[in-house]
C-alpha positions as CSV (number, residue, x, y, z in Angstrom):
1,M,-168.9,-131.3,-163.5
2,K,-165.2,-132.1,-163.0
3,P,-164.3,-133.3,-159.5
4,I,-162.2,-131.1,-157.2
5,R,-158.5,-132.3,-157.4
6,V,-156.8,-132.4,-154.1
7,L,-153.2,-133.0,-153.1
8,I,-152.4,-133.9,-149.5
9,V,-149.1,-132.7,-148.1
10,D,-148.5,-134.2,-144.6
11,D,-145.6,-136.1,-143.1
12,S,-147.9,-138.5,-141.2
13,A,-148.9,-141.5,-143.2
14,L,-152.0,-142.0,-141.0
15,V,-153.2,-138.5,-141.7
16,R,-152.6,-138.9,-145.4
17,Q,-154.6,-142.2,-145.4
18,I,-157.5,-140.7,-143.4
19,L,-157.8,-137.6,-145.5
20,T,-157.7,-139.7,-148.7
21,Q,-160.5,-141.9,-147.4
22,I,-162.7,-138.8,-146.4
23,I,-162.1,-136.9,-149.6
24,N,-162.4,-139.9,-152.0
25,A,-165.7,-140.7,-150.4
26,Q,-167.1,-137.5,-151.9
27,P,-168.6,-137.6,-155.4
28,D,-167.4,-134.1,-156.3
29,M,-163.8,-134.6,-155.2
30,K,-160.8,-136.9,-155.4
31,I,-157.2,-137.2,-154.2
32,V,-154.8,-136.9,-157.1
33,G,-151.7,-137.4,-155.1
34,T,-149.9,-137.1,-151.7
35,A,-146.6,-135.9,-150.6
36,S,-144.7,-136.4,-147.2
37,D,-142.6,-133.3,-147.4
38,P,-142.6,-129.9,-149.2
39,Y,-140.0,-131.0,-151.9
40,L,-142.2,-133.9,-153.0
41,A,-145.1,-131.6,-152.9
42,R,-143.4,-129.2,-155.3
43,Q,-142.9,-132.0,-157.8
44,R,-146.5,-133.3,-157.4
45,I,-147.9,-129.8,-157.9
46,K,-146.0,-129.4,-161.3
47,Q,-147.1,-132.8,-162.3
48,L,-150.6,-133.0,-161.1
49,A,-151.9,-129.3,-161.1
50,P,-154.3,-129.9,-158.2
51,D,-157.1,-127.6,-157.4
52,V,-156.7,-127.6,-153.7
53,L,-153.7,-128.3,-151.4
54,T,-154.1,-129.5,-147.8
55,L,-150.8,-128.7,-146.0
56,D,-149.5,-129.8,-142.7
57,V,-147.7,-127.1,-140.6
58,E,-144.9,-129.1,-139.0
59,M,-143.0,-131.2,-141.6
60,P,-139.4,-132.4,-142.3
61,K,-136.9,-130.6,-144.6
62,M,-139.0,-127.4,-144.8
63,D,-141.8,-126.2,-142.5
64,G,-145.2,-125.7,-143.9
65,I,-145.0,-121.9,-143.5
66,T,-141.9,-121.4,-145.5
67,F,-143.4,-123.7,-148.1
68,L,-146.6,-121.8,-148.2
69,E,-144.8,-118.4,-148.5
70,N,-142.9,-119.7,-151.5
71,L,-145.9,-121.2,-153.1
72,M,-148.1,-118.1,-152.7
73,R,-145.3,-116.0,-154.3
74,L,-144.6,-118.3,-157.2
75,R,-147.8,-120.2,-157.8
76,P,-150.8,-119.1,-155.8
77,M,-153.4,-121.8,-155.2
78,P,-156.1,-122.6,-152.6
79,V,-154.6,-124.1,-149.5
80,V,-156.2,-125.7,-146.4
81,M,-153.8,-125.9,-143.4
82,V,-153.8,-128.9,-141.2
83,S,-152.9,-127.6,-137.7
84,S,-152.4,-128.9,-134.1
85,L,-154.6,-127.6,-131.4
86,T,-151.9,-126.0,-129.5
87,E,-150.9,-122.4,-128.7
88,R,-148.0,-122.7,-131.1
89,G,-150.1,-124.4,-133.6
90,A,-152.6,-121.6,-133.4
91,D,-150.0,-118.9,-133.8
92,V,-148.5,-120.6,-136.9
93,T,-151.9,-121.2,-138.4
94,L,-152.8,-117.5,-138.0
95,R,-149.5,-116.7,-139.8
96,A,-150.5,-119.1,-142.6
97,L,-153.8,-117.3,-143.0
98,E,-151.9,-114.1,-143.4
99,L,-149.8,-115.6,-146.1
100,G,-152.8,-116.5,-148.1
101,A,-154.1,-120.0,-146.8
102,V,-157.9,-120.0,-147.3
103,D,-158.8,-122.0,-144.1
104,F,-157.6,-124.6,-141.7
105,V,-158.6,-127.9,-140.1
106,A,-157.6,-128.4,-136.5
107,K,-155.8,-131.6,-135.8
108,P,-155.7,-132.6,-132.0
109,R,-152.6,-134.2,-130.5
110,V,-154.5,-137.4,-129.4
111,D,-156.8,-139.7,-131.3
112,I,-156.0,-138.0,-134.7
113,A,-157.8,-140.7,-136.7
114,G,-161.1,-140.6,-134.7
115,S,-161.1,-136.7,-134.5
116,L,-160.5,-136.3,-138.2
117,R,-163.2,-138.7,-139.2
118,D,-165.6,-137.0,-136.6
119,Y,-165.0,-133.7,-138.6
120,S,-165.2,-135.2,-142.1
121,D,-168.1,-132.9,-143.0
122,E,-166.1,-129.8,-141.8
123,I,-163.0,-131.0,-143.8
124,V,-164.8,-131.7,-147.2
125,G,-166.7,-128.3,-146.7
126,K,-163.6,-126.4,-146.3
127,V,-162.0,-128.1,-149.3
128,R,-165.1,-127.3,-151.4
129,A,-164.9,-123.7,-150.2
130,A,-161.2,-123.5,-150.9
131,A,-161.8,-124.7,-154.5
132,R,-164.1,-121.6,-155.0
133,A,-162.0,-119.2,-153.1
134,R,-160.2,-116.2,-154.6
135,V,-156.5,-116.7,-154.2
136,G,-154.0,-114.9,-156.2
137,R,-154.8,-115.2,-159.9
138,R,-157.8,-117.5,-159.2
139,D,-161.0,-115.8,-160.1
140,C,-164.1,-118.0,-159.4
141,R,-167.3,-116.3,-158.6
142,R,-169.4,-119.3,-157.6
143,P,-170.5,-119.2,-154.0
144,P,-169.9,-122.2,-151.9
145,A,-172.4,-124.8,-150.9
146,A,-174.2,-123.6,-147.8
147,I,-173.8,-125.6,-144.6
148,A,-177.4,-126.9,-143.6
149,P,-178.5,-125.2,-140.4
150,K,-179.1,-127.3,-137.4
151,Y,-180.4,-124.6,-135.1
152,T,-181.3,-121.0,-135.6
153,A,-180.6,-118.1,-133.2
154,D,-183.9,-119.0,-131.3
155,A,-181.8,-121.6,-129.7
156,V,-179.8,-118.9,-127.9
157,L,-181.9,-115.7,-127.9
158,V,-185.7,-115.4,-128.4
159,A,-186.7,-113.0,-131.1
160,R,-188.8,-110.0,-130.1
161,L,-191.1,-108.1,-132.4
162,A,-189.8,-104.7,-131.4
163,P,-186.3,-103.9,-130.4
164,R,-185.6,-102.0,-127.2
165,R,-185.0,-98.2,-127.6
166,F,-182.5,-96.4,-125.4
167,R,-181.6,-92.8,-124.7
168,T,-178.0,-93.4,-125.2
169,T,-176.4,-92.2,-128.4
170,D,-173.3,-94.4,-128.2
171,R,-172.6,-96.2,-131.5
172,M,-171.6,-99.8,-131.8
173,I,-170.3,-101.8,-134.8
174,A,-171.0,-105.5,-135.1
175,I,-168.8,-107.7,-137.4
176,G,-169.3,-111.3,-138.5
177,A,-166.9,-113.4,-140.6
178,S,-165.8,-117.0,-141.3
179,T,-163.5,-118.3,-144.1
180,G,-161.0,-115.5,-144.9
181,G,-162.2,-113.5,-142.0
182,T,-159.2,-113.3,-139.9
183,E,-157.3,-111.2,-142.5
184,A,-160.6,-109.3,-143.5
185,I,-161.1,-108.3,-139.8
186,K,-157.5,-107.3,-139.5
187,V,-157.9,-104.9,-142.6
188,V,-160.9,-103.3,-140.9
189,L,-159.4,-102.9,-137.4
190,A,-156.1,-101.6,-138.8
191,S,-158.0,-98.7,-140.4
192,M,-159.9,-97.7,-137.2
193,P,-158.8,-94.7,-135.1
194,P,-158.2,-95.4,-131.4
195,D,-161.5,-93.5,-130.5
196,A,-163.7,-95.5,-132.8
197,P,-167.0,-96.7,-131.6
198,A,-167.0,-100.0,-129.8
199,I,-166.7,-103.1,-132.0
200,V,-168.1,-106.6,-131.3
201,I,-166.8,-109.4,-133.5
202,T,-167.8,-113.0,-134.2
203,Q,-165.3,-115.0,-136.3
204,H,-165.8,-118.8,-136.6
205,I,-162.7,-120.0,-134.9
206,P,-161.8,-122.9,-132.5
207,A,-161.3,-122.2,-128.8
208,A,-157.6,-122.7,-128.9
209,F,-157.2,-120.0,-131.7
210,S,-159.4,-117.1,-130.5
211,A,-157.1,-115.6,-127.8
212,P,-154.0,-115.7,-130.1
213,F,-156.2,-114.2,-132.8
214,A,-157.3,-111.4,-130.5
215,A,-153.7,-110.7,-129.5
216,R,-152.6,-110.4,-133.1
217,M,-155.5,-108.0,-133.8
218,N,-154.5,-105.8,-130.8
219,L,-151.0,-105.4,-132.2
220,A,-152.5,-104.5,-135.7
221,S,-155.1,-101.9,-134.5
222,A,-154.9,-98.5,-132.7
223,M,-158.0,-99.7,-130.9
224,S,-157.7,-101.9,-127.8
225,V,-158.6,-105.5,-128.8
226,C,-159.3,-108.3,-126.7
227,Q,-161.1,-111.7,-126.3
228,A,-164.5,-110.9,-124.9
229,A,-165.2,-111.9,-121.1
230,D,-168.6,-112.4,-119.6
231,G,-170.0,-109.3,-118.1
232,Q,-167.3,-107.1,-119.6
233,Q,-168.5,-103.5,-120.2
234,I,-168.4,-102.5,-124.0
235,L,-166.6,-99.2,-124.3
236,S,-165.6,-97.0,-127.3
237,G,-162.1,-97.4,-128.5
238,H,-162.3,-101.1,-127.7
239,A,-163.0,-104.2,-129.8
240,Y,-164.3,-107.4,-128.4
241,I,-163.8,-110.8,-130.1
242,A,-165.9,-113.9,-129.3
243,P,-164.1,-116.7,-127.7
244,G,-164.0,-119.9,-129.6
245,D,-166.8,-122.4,-128.7
246,Q,-168.9,-119.6,-127.0
247,H,-171.5,-117.3,-128.4
248,L,-171.0,-113.5,-127.9
249,L,-174.1,-111.5,-127.2
250,V,-174.6,-107.8,-126.3
251,E,-176.8,-107.2,-123.4
252,Q,-178.0,-104.1,-121.6
253,D,-176.9,-103.6,-118.0
254,G,-178.6,-100.5,-116.8
255,A,-177.3,-97.6,-118.8
256,R,-174.4,-99.5,-120.2
257,N,-173.9,-102.5,-122.6
258,V,-171.9,-105.6,-121.6
259,C,-170.7,-108.8,-123.3
260,R,-172.5,-111.8,-122.4
261,L,-171.1,-115.3,-123.3
262,S,-173.2,-118.4,-123.9
263,D,-172.6,-122.1,-124.0
264,R,-176.2,-122.7,-125.7
265,P,-176.2,-125.0,-128.8
266,P,-174.4,-124.2,-132.0
267,V,-176.4,-122.0,-134.4
268,N,-176.0,-122.7,-138.1
269,R,-173.6,-125.4,-136.8
270,H,-171.4,-122.7,-135.4
271,R,-170.5,-121.6,-131.9
272,P,-169.8,-118.7,-131.8
273,S,-172.5,-117.8,-134.3
274,V,-172.8,-114.4,-136.2
275,D,-176.7,-114.6,-136.2
276,V,-176.6,-114.8,-132.4
277,L,-174.4,-111.7,-132.1
278,F,-176.4,-109.7,-134.6
279,R,-179.8,-110.6,-133.1
280,S,-178.5,-109.4,-129.6
281,V,-177.3,-106.1,-131.1
282,A,-180.6,-105.7,-133.0
283,Q,-182.5,-106.0,-129.8
284,N,-180.2,-104.1,-127.4
285,V,-178.6,-101.4,-129.7
286,G,-181.0,-101.0,-132.5
287,P,-180.5,-98.1,-134.8
288,N,-177.3,-97.0,-132.9
289,A,-175.5,-99.9,-134.4
290,V,-173.9,-100.7,-137.8
291,G,-173.8,-104.3,-138.9
292,I,-171.1,-105.7,-141.2
293,L,-170.9,-109.2,-142.7
294,L,-167.6,-110.1,-144.2
295,T,-166.2,-113.1,-146.2
296,G,-167.2,-116.5,-145.1
297,M,-168.6,-120.0,-146.1
298,G,-172.2,-120.8,-145.5
299,E,-175.1,-118.5,-144.4
300,D,-174.5,-117.7,-140.8
301,G,-175.1,-113.9,-140.1
302,A,-177.5,-113.2,-143.0
303,R,-180.7,-113.5,-140.9
304,G,-179.1,-111.6,-138.1
305,L,-178.0,-108.8,-140.4
306,K,-181.6,-108.6,-141.6
307,E,-182.9,-108.4,-138.0
308,M,-180.3,-105.5,-137.5
309,Q,-181.6,-103.8,-140.7
310,E,-185.2,-104.2,-139.4
311,A,-184.2,-102.6,-136.1
312,G,-183.0,-99.5,-138.0
313,A,-179.3,-100.2,-138.2
314,P,-177.4,-99.5,-141.3
315,T,-176.1,-102.8,-142.8
316,L,-173.1,-103.6,-145.0
317,A,-171.8,-106.7,-146.7
318,Q,-168.3,-107.3,-148.2
319,D,-168.5,-107.3,-152.0
320,E,-167.8,-110.4,-154.0
321,R,-164.6,-109.2,-155.7
322,S,-162.8,-108.6,-152.3
323,S,-164.2,-111.7,-150.6
324,V,-162.2,-115.0,-150.2
325,V,-165.5,-116.8,-150.1
326,W,-168.8,-115.0,-150.9
327,G,-171.1,-117.4,-149.1
328,M,-172.3,-115.4,-146.0
329,P,-172.2,-111.9,-147.7
330,G,-174.0,-113.4,-150.7
331,A,-176.6,-115.0,-148.5
332,A,-177.2,-111.6,-146.9
333,V,-177.6,-110.0,-150.4
334,R,-180.1,-112.7,-151.5
335,L,-182.2,-112.1,-148.3
336,G,-182.1,-108.3,-148.9
337,A,-180.3,-107.8,-145.6
338,A,-177.5,-105.6,-146.8
339,D,-178.0,-101.9,-147.5
340,A,-174.8,-101.7,-149.5
341,L,-172.0,-103.9,-150.9
342,V,-168.6,-102.5,-149.9
343,A,-165.1,-103.5,-151.0
344,L,-162.9,-104.6,-148.0
345,D,-160.5,-101.7,-148.1
346,D,-163.3,-99.2,-148.0
347,I,-165.4,-100.7,-145.2
348,A,-163.8,-98.9,-142.2
349,Q,-164.3,-95.5,-144.0
350,R,-167.9,-96.3,-144.8
351,V,-168.6,-97.4,-141.2
352,L,-167.1,-94.3,-139.6
353,Q,-169.1,-92.2,-142.0
354,L,-172.3,-93.9,-140.9
355,C,-171.3,-93.6,-137.2
356,A,-170.5,-90.0,-137.5
357,S,-173.9,-89.2,-139.2
358,S,-176.5,-87.5,-136.9
359,Q,-179.2,-88.4,-139.3
360,P,-181.3,-91.4,-137.8
361,R,-181.2,-94.6,-139.8
362,S,-185.0,-94.7,-140.0
363,A,-185.0,-91.5,-142.1
364,R,-182.7,-92.8,-144.6
365,S,-183.6,-95.0,-147.4
366,T,-181.7,-98.2,-148.4
367,A,-181.1,-96.6,-151.8
368,D,-179.6,-93.4,-150.2
369,I,-177.1,-95.6,-148.3
370,A,-176.3,-97.7,-151.3
371,R,-175.7,-94.6,-153.4
372,S,-173.3,-93.0,-150.9
373,P,-169.6,-92.9,-151.9
374,G,-167.2,-95.9,-151.3
């Protein structure tokens, strides 16, 4: 198998050196070149034809966003952004994801060398996922290598044999996503009416990025979108996004459902974890919920989606063609956790149809759901 060919674009000689050491240490990838500014990068891309580009946000001569916008228009290719952990860095990185970057690596302002080396597994994992991602004319169907889980959702919420049943008929939508998810979530939320059922969302994202992400989603949706707060009541017409570095759970408080945040250990090496959210929804909302697993690297969310399915909730997974990375949805399919595969542009309509149906999920077969239009 040919190694993944990577080009590093960063104005910091130290960052270029560290990334080169990390990536060249992997048997399945190699650095084919580096560039200190976008103009050199443009030449290197023409000369070297890399598979993946790592791109700094702040660079001389031309900023990374302008370069990325031109690149995606003229020569689409997988890009992993290298972004600082600042409010401005978060906003610019989210803009890069809107323009087509596959993922990003957070670069702190202090001890860059030590921090990048500490996250070497994350860096190489994101480069591998980017090499397999669907970007522009790229059409690779291979799912990325799954991240080996360290803990399961048992570390946060103990499984129960039977979910609780409630008299409430309020619907709830639970969404999980990772790589490519910021834009996929935007597509779903933008298609929701202002009175849509409540939505709870876990997107793998750093703490500095989740609040700006929620603010962007609020501008894009007719629903009221916010970063979830501990004890916050879950209401229709509202969407709640898990804060970075905290698990989001749904909990029953009397006759209402509330958001609960947890600092318990990472699950599947993620905090927030989709498995944790989905398990809590399975236990506390049961058949009144709908589960959706969107694009993402790894397997987080597949087991939780299965638990939602077993609790009587309809479950959907984003199809391979519309996914940036078909790791998480693909894992759900292999587990038999998804009642149907749905293209991203059709997910909102399908979910609203399921929520509007008065027929209980237990009376509907998986085959019936899979055959429904969309």
